[in-house]
C-alpha positions as CSV (number, residue, x, y, z in Angstrom):
1,M,0.0,0.0,0.0
2,A,1.3,3.4,-0.9
3,P,2.4,5.7,2.0
4,L,0.1,8.5,3.0
5,P,0.9,12.0,1.9
6,P,3.0,14.3,4.1
7,G,1.4,15.0,7.5
8,Q,-1.5,12.7,7.1
9,K,-2.7,9.9,9.5
10,E,-5.0,7.1,8.7
11,S,-8.5,7.3,10.3
12,N,-10.7,4.3,11.0
13,S,-13.8,6.4,10.3
14,F,-14.9,8.3,7.2
15,H,-16.2,11.3,9.1
16,R,-18.9,13.7,8.0
17,F,-16.7,16.7,8.5
18,G,-16.1,20.4,7.7
19,L,-16.1,23.9,9.1
20,L,-18.2,24.0,12.3
21,P,-20.9,26.4,11.0
22,F,-21.8,23.7,8.4
23,A,-22.4,20.9,11.0
24,T,-26.2,21.8,11.1
25,R,-26.5,22.6,7.4
26,F,-27.9,20.0,5.0
27,P,-29.1,20.1,1.3
28,R,-32.6,21.3,0.7
29,E,-33.0,18.9,-2.2
30,T,-31.7,15.3,-1.8
31,K,-33.1,13.7,-4.9
32,S,-32.6,16.1,-7.8
33,Q,-29.1,16.2,-9.3
34,Q,-29.6,19.6,-10.9
35,I,-26.5,21.5,-11.5
36,R,-26.3,25.1,-12.7
37,L,-23.5,26.1,-15.2
38,C,-22.9,29.9,-15.2
39,G,-20.3,32.6,-15.4
40,A,-18.0,33.0,-18.4
41,L,-20.1,30.9,-20.8
42,A,-21.9,31.7,-24.0
43,N,-24.9,29.8,-22.6
44,E,-25.8,29.5,-18.9
45,I,-27.9,26.4,-18.3
46,D,-29.4,24.2,-15.7
47,L,-28.8,20.5,-16.1
48,N,-31.4,18.3,-14.6
49,N,-29.5,15.0,-15.3
50,P,-25.8,15.9,-15.6
51,F,-24.8,12.2,-15.9
52,E,-27.0,11.5,-19.0
53,G,-25.2,10.0,-21.9
54,L,-21.8,9.8,-20.0
55,E,-19.9,6.6,-19.3
56,R,-20.2,5.6,-15.6
57,V,-17.0,4.6,-14.0
58,K,-15.8,3.4,-10.6
59,Q,-12.7,4.6,-8.8
60,V,-11.0,3.4,-5.6
61,S,-9.1,6.3,-4.0
62,D,-8.1,7.7,-0.6
63,F,-9.8,10.8,0.9
64,H,-7.4,13.3,2.6
65,C,-8.9,15.9,4.9
66,V,-6.9,19.1,5.4
67,T,-7.0,18.6,9.1
68,T,-4.6,15.6,8.6
69,W,-6.9,12.6,8.8
70,S,-7.1,10.2,5.8
71,Y,-9.6,7.4,5.0
72,R,-8.4,4.8,2.5
73,N,-9.9,2.8,-0.3
74,L,-13.2,4.5,-0.9
75,C,-15.0,3.2,-4.0
76,W,-16.7,6.1,-5.8
77,E,-19.1,5.7,-8.8
78,G,-20.2,8.4,-11.2
79,V,-18.7,10.1,-14.2
80,R,-15.3,11.7,-14.9
81,F,-15.3,15.5,-14.8
82,C,-13.2,15.6,-17.9
83,D,-15.9,13.6,-19.8
84,F,-18.6,15.9,-18.3
85,Y,-16.6,18.9,-19.5
86,Q,-15.9,17.7,-23.0
87,Q,-19.2,16.1,-23.8
88,V,-21.6,18.4,-21.9
89,I,-20.1,21.7,-20.8
90,E,-18.2,22.5,-24.0
91,P,-20.9,21.8,-26.6
92,Q,-23.8,23.1,-24.6
93,A,-22.4,26.0,-22.6
94,N,-19.3,27.0,-24.7
95,P,-16.9,28.3,-22.0
96,N,-14.8,31.4,-22.6
97,Q,-11.4,30.3,-23.6
98,T,-9.8,32.6,-21.1
99,A,-11.7,31.0,-18.2
100,T,-9.0,29.0,-16.3
101,R,-10.6,28.8,-12.9
102,V,-14.0,27.5,-11.7
103,A,-16.0,28.4,-8.6
104,L,-17.9,25.6,-6.9
105,K,-21.0,26.2,-4.8
106,A,-22.9,23.7,-2.7
107,Q,-26.6,23.6,-1.6
108,D,-25.5,24.2,2.0
109,G,-23.6,27.4,1.0
110,A,-20.1,25.9,1.0
111,R,-17.9,27.5,-1.6
112,T,-14.4,26.9,-3.0
113,G,-12.7,27.1,-6.4
114,M,-10.3,25.0,-8.5
115,Y,-8.2,25.5,-11.6
116,L,-9.8,24.0,-14.6
117,E,-6.6,22.1,-15.4
118,D,-6.9,20.4,-12.0
119,L,-10.6,19.6,-12.6
120,L,-9.8,18.0,-15.9
121,D,-7.5,15.4,-14.3
122,P,-9.0,11.9,-15.0
123,S,-9.2,11.2,-11.2
124,V,-11.7,14.0,-10.6
125,M,-15.3,12.8,-10.7
126,L,-18.9,13.8,-10.2
127,V,-20.3,10.9,-8.1
128,D,-23.6,9.7,-6.8
129,H,-22.6,6.3,-5.3
130,L,-20.1,5.3,-2.6
131,N,-19.0,1.7,-1.9
132,G,-21.7,0.2,-4.0
133,E,-24.6,2.2,-2.4
134,P,-26.3,5.4,-3.3
135,L,-24.5,8.4,-1.8
136,S,-25.9,9.3,1.6
137,V,-26.7,12.9,2.7
138,D,-23.8,12.6,5.2
139,H,-21.4,12.2,2.4
140,G,-22.8,14.5,-0.2
141,A,-26.0,13.3,-1.8
142,P,-27.5,13.9,-4.3
143,I,-24.2,14.7,-6.1
144,R,-20.7,15.7,-5.1
145,L,-17.3,16.3,-6.6
146,I,-14.4,14.0,-5.7
147,A,-10.8,15.3,-6.3
148,P,-8.5,12.7,-4.6
149,K,-5.3,14.6,-5.3
150,H,-6.6,17.6,-3.4
151,Y,-7.6,18.2,0.2
152,G,-11.2,17.3,1.0
153,Y,-12.5,20.8,1.0
154,K,-12.2,20.8,-2.8
155,S,-14.5,17.7,-3.0
156,V,-17.7,19.8,-2.7
157,K,-20.7,17.9,-1.3
158,Y,-24.3,18.7,-2.4
159,L,-22.8,20.4,-5.6
160,R,-25.3,22.9,-7.0
161,E,-23.4,25.4,-9.1
162,I,-20.3,25.4,-11.4
163,K,-19.3,29.0,-12.3
164,F,-16.5,29.7,-14.8
165,L,-14.3,32.7,-13.9
166,L,-12.4,35.2,-16.1
167,P,-8.8,35.8,-15.1
168,E,-9.6,38.9,-13.2
169,E,-12.3,37.3,-11.1
170,D,-11.9,35.4,-7.9
171,Y,-14.2,33.0,-5.9
172,R,-15.7,33.3,-2.5
173,V,-14.6,30.8,0.2
174,S,-16.5,29.2,3.0
175,G,-14.3,30.3,5.9
176,F,-11.2,32.6,6.2
177,R,-9.4,33.0,2.9
178,F,-6.1,31.8,4.4
179,M,-7.7,28.4,4.9
180,D,-8.5,27.9,1.2
181,H,-5.4,27.2,-1.0
182,P,-6.1,27.9,-4.7
183,R,-4.9,24.4,-5.6
184,A,-4.7,22.4,-2.3
185,R,-2.6,19.6,-3.7
186,V,-2.1,16.9,-1.2
187,D,1.3,15.8,-2.3
188,L,2.7,19.3,-2.0
189,E,0.9,19.9,1.4
190,E,-0.9,23.0,0.1
191,R,-3.2,23.1,3.1
192,G,-3.8,26.9,3.0
193,R,-2.4,30.3,2.1
194,I,0.3,32.2,3.9
195,L,1.2,29.7,6.6
196,P,3.4,26.6,5.6
197,G,1.4,23.4,5.3
198,F,3.5,21.6,7.9
199,L,2.6,24.3,10.5
200,L,-1.1,24.0,9.8
201,R,-0.9,20.3,10.7
202,Y,-0.4,21.2,14.3
203,L,-3.1,23.9,14.3
204,Y,-5.8,21.6,12.7
205,R,-5.1,18.2,14.3
206,P,-6.4,19.1,17.8
207,L,-9.7,20.0,16.2
208,I,-10.5,16.7,14.6
209,S,-12.2,14.9,17.5
210,T,-14.5,17.8,18.5
211,T,-15.4,18.6,14.9
212,A,-16.3,15.0,14.1
213,K,-18.5,14.8,17.2
214,R,-20.3,18.0,16.4
215,F,-21.1,16.8,12.9
216,K,-22.2,13.4,14.0
217,V,-24.5,14.9,16.6
218,A,-26.1,17.1,14.0
219,S,-26.5,14.3,11.6
220,D,-28.1,12.0,14.2
221,Y,-30.5,14.7,15.2
222,R,-31.5,15.2,11.5
223,K,-32.1,11.5,11.1
224,N,-34.2,11.2,14.2
225,E,-36.3,14.3,13.2
226,S,-37.0,12.7,9.8
227,K,-38.4,9.5,11.2
């Protein structure tokens, strides 16, 4: 088995996890996979079935949280983002050729951004199944992005909007801007801006247990309320 990336430690749980304000936020719509394409495009469109006509694939990969925990060998199923881009976005929406970055927005208000060249890596997927089962709300249903070469905050759950940005435009982030690296590549330990990645290990690691518990409590409460 390949070694973990710098600063990561294997977890025995695949936590529902994130910034604490999002512990009690869930998607409004858990069935519809509608995604809005907007921004620097000739045609802004709403896709009701973004997977239609695309080859479905499975991928086994590790998930690396920026707070230093990793969960190994998750089996995701969906479509490659590069196929989605080439077969759906390009012909239907016609992106501006100068748009090199993309802003990603979730139903719960979470936001981040990625370089288009990173999104077009064959390992990046739009998924709706995990380990042979339909994706749960805890892990991003109805549809989420998976970018295994990047820290988990780039793998947006409850994905709702993909916005193409012109070079002079920037994207909004969910928390403090220093916490969101423009690329967040795991192998280069790009955990955030300004501070070195190795230093952020020691700032983030003490928060894991408390954050995981807060998210679990909120998830359990939601499930009990829906019974």
